[in-house]
C-alpha positions, 0 to 999 in steps of 0.5 A: 476422777476429773477428766485429763485436759487432753480429754476435756478440750477434744471436744473445743477443738472438733468444734473449731475444725469443723467450722474452719472447714465449713468456712472454707467449703462456702468460700469455695461454693462462690461462683467467680464474678464475672467481669465482662458479662456480654463476651461472656453471655454470648460465649460457647466456652463458658457453662450455661448456667455461668452464661445465664448469670452474665446475661443478666449481669449485661448493662442496659447500654449493651443489653441488645447486643444479646439479640444475637443469642435468638438468632442461633440455635447453636446456644442453650436454649435457657440461655436464649431465653434469659436473653429474652427476659432480660431485653424484655425488662429492659425495653420491650418496644425497642424490642418488638418494634426491632423485632420486625427487622430481625425476625428473618435471623430467627429460624428455628422453631423453639425460639419462634415459638417462644417468641410468639408466646411472649407476644401473645401473653403481652398483647403486643400489636406490635409483634404482629408485623415481625410474626407477619414474616415469620408466617411467611417463610413455608414450614415442613413441621406445621400447616398453616392452621397451626402455626404458633404465629397465626394462633399468636396473631389471633389472639393479639387482634382478637380475630380468630381467623386473621385474613383481614388483619393480614390484608391490612398489614399488605396494605398498611391499614390501621396500627401497622406502618406500610413497608414493602417487606411486610406486604410481600410478607402479607401477600405471601400467607395469604396466597397459601390460604386463599383461592385465586378468585379471593386473592384478586378481590381481595387486591381490589379491596386492599391496595397498597401504597407500592402499587404491588396490588396494581402489578398483580392484579394486571398479571392475574389478566394474564397467568393462572398462577400468582406469584406468591413469594419474594421471587416471584414477585421480582419476576413480575417487577422484573417483566412488568418494567418491559411491558406496555398495557398492550402487551398483557393485553395479548397475554390476556387474550392468549390465556383465555384462548388456550386455557385448558388442561392443568392451570399451571400458566405462570410468569416464567412462560411469558417469555416464550408465550411473546414471541410465538406465533399463536395462530400455528398452535394446536388449539388442543393440549392433548393434539400437543402432547402427541405432537410432542411425545412422536417428537421425542419417541426414539430419542437415546435417554439416559436417566439418573442413578440408571445401571449402580451397582454402588452405594452411590445412593443417587437421588433417581427421579421419573425422567419421561413425558409420560411420567408427568403428562398429567401435569404439565400445561399447555404452556409446559408443552410449548416449552419442551417443543421450543427446547428441542428446536433449540437443541436441533440448531448446529451453532447453539450444540456447538457452544453447549460442548465449548462450555461443557469442555470448560467445565469438564477442565474446572473442577472449582464449580460446574458452569451455567447459564441461560439459553436466551434469544438474540435479535435475530431470534436464535436460542443462544447459551449465555454463560454466567460466572457463579456467584461464589465457586465452592466445589466440582458439584455446584453452580451457584447463580449469580444476580446477572444470571437470575435476572436474564432468566426474567427474560430468557428460555430456561436456566442451564448448567452442566454434570460434566466431572468427566465424560463418562457420567451417565449416573449423574445424568439429570437434575440432582436435589438441589437443582430441583430445589432451585427450579422450585425456589426461583420458579424456573424452567431449567436444563441440566447437559450430562456428558454421557461420552465424549462425543454426546450430553444428554439433555432433560429439562426440569420445571418446578413441582420435580417434573423432569423429562428427558430430552435425549441427547445431542452430539459433537 
């Protein structure tokens, strides 16, 4: 029997329907066109796959605008890697030479490691300056011997121990154009890798065109601790600007007389060292320490976090002289003595209470400044307005405040949010980082009650010594 028309046409109808559906499906799967590739590539609202497509559509004239992706870990890593690939394909010479300026803005390890690997793979000698600048930043994740920057420099230069490369970058020798920031970065790495004696020898053999080696050699005769980072070098330049050859010779003679004990005579000690009559200083550090212990005996102390029965999670720190006696140099002991002398002056005490009261009433910031010497030789508390006002538990030192520290006795600030503030006596984590980063002597004054301020001195390295209390 002949099939009916209806049955005979069914296979063709099905085929037509399937073809139509397939056509519709394929059309629906086509990615949407990208009209603004740069904006899409940079947009955190677009999907990662769409942003990767957009990266490769960015025209040549705008390709280096993608550098913003390398600087921020908020973007997906595959988008950032695509941006790196596109910039290198567009103009690798421009990228690697320009990275010397931009590398400071890249701070996450996945991207830093990727940059080091690409520079190593392509043997880019012009990437070495950027790698040195990145390496100069301290890391808690890697030891210096394990840094990806070090491995890349070793591969690029063929030197498995790149100390010679670092000295060449410091001095502006060979393939790298001299620049102050490169000399400072290379010096920072060298300071972490070499002994003081090797550093001084290297400075004599590799003078730089900016006079940094000369400054460091001069300071090396007068201090045990050579400045090893940008803040320390800024301090060195400030001290050197106001020093004569006779000043440096006098300082060198001083270190020869008082070199015993922990070797921590640093630039931060020089303002006080320059003011002392060293004939009156006890020749033995042990005698200095015993005298200071006697001065602190019977002092009223207030330890941070003591008596906390809540959940404030306050960072408590050992704050007695005995806790740090083995780490304090003879120069540190002199600073503590000088602070105790200053706090015995009624005029200074009155000034500190006036400033603490103003701080208590101001809830936009903590207050602070620098303990400096007046023309008569008395220590005065010179207040400095904060760089920014963010909240009542922070003091952000201004540039003027930091410059004053170079010639002062100590930086100071207050914990004066309330009269009953003993729980917060002493430096917090941010305060200790400030002392470390700025290489500074510091004091924090905390209200214990309306008429009492507790004084805590703190030095780089987490050293905190409670000096007792002062009263109105």
